N, C-alpha and C positions, 0 to 999 in steps of 0.2 A: 790550523785552518782559520781563516779570518771570519769574524762574526758578521761582516757586511755581506760576504758572498760564500756561504758554506758550501762545500762539495765541489768547489772549482779547483782550488790548488791544494796540493797535499802537504806543502811545507810553508812555514812562515818565517821570514827573516826578521830579526829584531836587532835594534841598535844596542850595543853594550852600554849599560848604565854604570857610571863610575861608582866603585865601592859596592856594587851589587854582588851577592853571593850566588854562585851557580849551584846547580843540584849536585848531589854526591857523585853522580856519574858524569857530570859535565855535559849532558845532552838534553836539557830541559825542553827547548823548542822542538827537538826531534821527537821526544817522547809525546809531546802534545800533538804533533803531526800524525804520529802512529795511532794514537787514541782516536783522532778524527777519522782515520781510515777505517778503524774497527767499527766506529759508530755508523759510518756510511755503509759499511758492509751489512751490518745488522738491519739498518733501514731498508736496504735493497732486498734483503730476505723477506721482510714483512710485505713489501710490495709484490714480490714473487708469489708469496702465499695467497694474496688477494687475487692476483691475476689467474693463477691456476684454479682457484675456487670459482672465479667468474667464467673461465673456459668450460669447466665441468657443468656449470649451471646452463650455459648457452647450448652445450651439446644435447641437453634434454629438452630444450625448447624447440618449437616448430621450425624456426629459422636454422637452428643447428642441425636438426635431423635432415632437413632438405639440403643443406650444404654438404653434409656427409654423403647423402645419397648421390648428389651430382658428382662429387669427387670419386666416389666408388665406381660409378659408371665410366668416368673418364679413365681411371686407372685400369679398369677391365679392358678397355679398348687398347691400352698399351701392350697387352699380352698377345694381341692378334699378330699372326705371322703366316707367311705362305706355307710353312711346313705343317701347319695345322690341317690344311686341306689334304695334303698328301698322306699324312700319318694319323688321320683321325681314327681312333679305335672303335668308333660307333657308327652304325648306319641305322636309318629309320625307314620303315615301310609304312606309308601313309594309306590308311584304309578308310579315308573319308568317303570314297565312292562306293563302298560296300553297302548293299541294300540290307537293312536290318529286317528281322522277322519278328512277328508277334508271337509271344509266348505267354501262356497263362501260368501265373505263379502266385501263391499266397492270396488267392482270390482277386488278383489284379492282372491286367494285361500289360505286359512290358515289351518294349522294343529292344531287342538284343542283337549283337553281332552273331551271325550263324556260327555255331561251334564247328560245323562241317568245314566252313571256309577256313577257320583258324587251324583246324587239324591238318588241312591240306597245306597251309602255309608253313606250319611247323615241320611237317614231314619234308617239304622241299628244302627248307633251311638246313635241316639236319643232313640232307644229302649233299649240300654244297659246303658242309663242314664249317659252319660259323662257330664262334667261340662260346656264345651264350645267347639265349632268347628271353626277352621280357615283353609282356603284354600289358599295356597301360589301359586296362579295363578292370572295373571293380567286380571281381567274381565272388565276393563274400556274400553269405546268405542275407536275404532281406526278410526281416521278420522271422528269423530262425529257419527259413526254408530256402533251399537252393533252387536255381533255375532247373527245370527238368532236362536231364542229359548232362548236367555239369559234373556229376559224380563219374560218369564214364569218361568224360573229357579229362578230368583230373587224373584218373587212372592211366589214361593214355600218355599224358605228359610225364607222369612219374616213371612209368615203364621206359619211355623213350630216353629220358635224361640218364637213367641208370645204364641203359644199353649203349648209348653213344658217349657217355661220360661228358655230357654237355648240359650245363645248368639251364633250367627253365624256371622262370619266375612269373607268377600270375598276380595281378593287382589285388590288394586288400585295402579297404577303407572303412566300410560300414561296421566291421567287427574288430577293429584294431584295439579297442578298449577291453576286449574280452579275452578269455583263456585261449590257449593255442588250439584246442580241439574245436573251437568255434570260428577260427579265422576263415577256414574253407569248409567248414561243416564236419571235419573229422581230423583227429590228431595225426592220422597217417599222412595227410596232405599238408601238414604245417610247414614242411621244408619248401614247399612250392610257393608259399606266400611272400609277397613283397609290398610293403606299405607305400602307397602312392599319394599320401597327403603332402601338401605344400603350404607353408605359412606365407601369407602375402601381406605382411605388415610393413608399410613404407617401401614396398618393392622387395622382390625375392633376392636374398643374399645368401641364405643358408638352405641346405637340404638336410633332412634327417638321415643319420646313419642307422639308427634303430629307435624303436619306441617300445615301452612296456608299461603294463598297467600297475605294477607294483615292484618293489625291490626284489621280491621273491619270484616274480613271474618271469617267464621266458621272454627275452627280447625278440621283437619282430623286426627283422632286417628291412630296411627300405628297399624299394625296387632297384635303386642305383647301387647301394652297397652290396645287396645280394648278388647282383650281376657282376660287379667288379671283383668281389672276393671269389666268386665262383669261376671267373675267367682267368684268374692268375694261377701260375704254377706253384707259387709259394703259399704255404698255409698261413693265414693271418686270422687272428681272432676277431669276431665281430665286436665284442665288448673289450675295449682296450684297458688293460690294467698294468700296474708297475711301469708307468710311463717315466721317461727320464725327467730329471728335476726341471730342466729348462722348458718343458712343455707347459708349465704353469704360466709362462709368459705369453702363450698364445691360447686362443679360444678353442683350439681343437681338443683340449683335454676336458672341456666342461660337460657336465650332465645337468640338464635343466628340468624343472617341473613345468611343463607347458600347460597342463591342466591339472585339476585335482586328481591326485593319485596316478598321474600319467607322467612318466619320465621319458626324456629323449636326449640322445647325443646327436649333435649336428656338426656339419662340416661346411666350410666356406666353398661355394660353388664357383668354378671358373666359367663365367658367362661368355668368354671370348670364343668358346667352341660353337656358339650359335651359328655363326656364318659358315663354319665348316660343316655343321650338321645340315644346313640348308643345301649344301652341295652334295650331301650324301643322303638326301631324302628322296625316296622313290615311291611313286604312286602306283603300286601293283599289289595284287592279292592272289594272282593265279600262279600255279606251280611253274608253268612254262616261262612266265615273266621273271620269276625268282631265279630260275636256272640260267636264264639269259644274262642275269646280273651277277653271275657267280664271281667274276673277278673283282666286283665292287663289294662283295659280302664276305668272301672267304676269310676266316681268321678274325672277323670283327664281331663285336657284340651287336645284336640286331634287336631293335625295339619296334614293337608293333602298336600302332595307335593312330588316332586322328590328329594329324600334324598340319592340317590346312588352316591358314589364317582366315578368320571369319566364319569357319565351320566347326572348329573344335569346341566341344562343350566346356572344357576346363582351360581357361587362359589366365595368365598372371602378368601383373606389371613388373617390369624388369628395369633396374637403373641403367640408363644409357641407351635404351631402345624405346622408340616412340610408340609402337603398337604392342598390345599384350601378346605374350608368347604362349603357344600351346604347351600344356603340361608335359607331353611326351618328349618335347625338345629339351625341356628343363631336366627331365630324368636322364636324357642323353648327355647333357652337360655334366650332370653328377657322375655318371659312369666314367666319362672322359677325364674328369678331374681326379678321381680316385685312381685311375689307371695310369695317367700320363703326367698331368701337371697339377699336383696338389697345391692349394693356396693356404696361407696362414695370415692371421691378423693378430695384432697385439691385444692381450686381455686388458681389462680396465686397470688393474694394479700396474701392469707393465707400462701402459700409456702415461699414468701419473708419474711413475719413476722417470720415464723419458722426459717428461715436461720439466721435472725438478732438475734433472741433470743438465738439460740445455740451458735453463734459466740461471742456475747457480754457476755454470761454467762461465757465463758472461760476467756476472758480478765478481766471481772469484778471480778471473783473469785481470779485471780492472784493479781490484784490491792488491793483487800480487805485484802488478806493474808499478802501482803507486808506492807500495812498500819498498820495492827495489830502488826506485828513484829517491825515496826519502832517505835511504841509508847512504846515498851518495851526495846528500845535501843539494839535490837538484829538484826542479819543479816539473810537474806534468799536469796538464789539464785533465781532470777526471771526466768532464763532459765529453771531451774529444775522444778519450780512451774508451769511454762507454759507448759512444756512437760507433766507433770502429769495430769493437768486439760484437756489438749487437748486429751490425751489418753482416759480419762474418757468419754469425749464428743463423741469421735469416737466410742467407744464401745457402748455407749447409742444409738447413731444414727443407728448403724448396727443392734443391737439387736431389737431396736424399729421398724425399717423399716421391718425387717424380720418377726416379730411377730404381728405387729399392725393389719395386715389384718385379722388375726384369732381372735384377741381380740375384734376388733370393726368394722370389714369389711371396714376399711378405707385404701385405697391404697395410699402409699407414694412412688411414682415411682422414685423420684429424690434423694432418701436417699444415693445412691452410690456417686453422685456428691457432696452432702453435706459433706459426710465423707472425700472425696478427698480434698475439700476446707479446711476443718479443719486441715487435715494433712499438707497442703501447707502453713497454716497460719504462723507457726513458721519460716521456711526459708524465706518466703516472708517478714516477719517483719524484720528479720536480714538484708536482702538485702535493704529494705527501709531505715533502720537505717544507713547503710553504705552510701547510696545515700544522705541522709540528712547531714551526717557528711562531706562527700566530698563537697557538695554544700556550707556548712557553711565555710569550709576551703577556698574554691575558692573565696567566697564572702569576707572573711577577707583579703585574699591576694590582691584582687582588691582594697579594701578600703585602704589598707596599701600603695599600689603603687600610688593611687591617692593622698594620704596625703603626700608623700615624696616631691614633688615639692613645695608645700605650706610651708613645714617645712624649706626647704633650702632658700626659698625666705624670710622667716621671719628672719632667721639667718643672711643673707647678709644685710638686712636692719638694 
C-alpha cells in the first residue's frame, strides 16, 4: 500500500533495483500488500465496534425508542390480511351500554356491572357453544372484601365450566401480588382468575403470560394466556421449561422482575388483530341477542368488557394506532396471538450478534477480495469494493427487515438503525484512518524532536 493513499490499492508495483536482494520467498512487495490488507481489516473491526456501541447507545435514547416504536407499528401493519377477519378466533361482547348498579362494599358505595346480567350472558354463550369466556372486569376483593354476591357468582362460573368443559376466566388485578387464596377471595376459585394488567411503557408491545409474587408462589395466568391455553385441545404448560436452545435468541423465553418480588413472563402481542376484532365486536348483553349471533360466536373465544372508544375506563397507547385502544381489545389480540399467529423478536444478545455478523461480513468480503487479487498481482480499489459490499448489505438489511415478519413472524425492529450504521461505516472508517495517520505523524515529530538534542550532544563530544 502506498503511504500517500493508504487503503485505496491493495498492491504496490516497484521498479527492480540493480543488485538488490529479494526476500527469501521472492515476494516482498506482495507480502507488504497482504500486511496492508490485514491492517486495514483490523482497522475496520475497530470502527465496527464503535458503530455497534453507538447503535446500542442510541437505542436507549429517546430518539431511538421513538424510532423503534414507529418501526414496530409499521411492521405490525404488514401482518394484516383479509384472512384475519374470516378466521379471527376471538369475538368481543361490548357491555358499555349496561347500566351499572350501586353496591355497598367495605364501607364504600361502588358502581359495578350487575352480576345477574353477566350470569345471563355466560349462560347464553355456553348454549351457543363458544370455546371459552373471559370477562375483563376486576373481580378481586377490594380491601380484603368481595362485592356481595360475588361468591355465588364465582360458584356458578366454576360449576358451569366443569359441566360444559368450557374455560371461564374472571379478571384479577388488585390482588395479583398476593397468594392464590386471595386472588378471588378463596383458593377454590383460583383457577378462575386471569391477570388483566397491561404495561403501557412507550406503547403496548407485550402482554403478560403469567405473573407471580415469588419463585415459590403459584403463577397467575393472564386473561389472554388462560383463555388461549384453555381453548386449545393440546395440553400446554403455563410456565414453559426445558425450552429448545434456539429460544434464547428470542425474547419469548425471558422471565423478568417487573416489580420488587414480582416475576412475569411476557409475550409479543400481534396487534394486527385489532381491525379484525373491530369486525367481531358486538354491542349486546341480552340472551336473545347473543343467540341471534350464534354463527359469529360458535367455536370462538368470547371476551366480555367495555370495548367502546371514548367510554372504556382502561385504554392504552398502541404503536401504529392514533387513538388509545380499550384493554379488552388488547386481551383479544393476546388470545389471537397465542392461538393463531405467535410473534417473536430477537433478544438483545441475538441483535448484537446479528449486527456483528452483518458488519464483519462486509469488511471480511472486502479483505478476501483484495487478498485474492493480491495473489494474482492485480490491483483492486478497496474503496470501490467496500462501497459495493456495503450497498449489498444495506439492501439485504432493508429487504430482510421489511419481509422477515411475513416470512417467519420474527420482528426485527432495529433494522433501520443497522442499515444506518452500515451506511456510516465507510465515512467513519475514512475519518478513523485520517485520525490514525495524524496521530502517527504527530508521534514521529515528537520522537524526532526528542532525538535532536541527543544527536547534537553526540556530535559535540
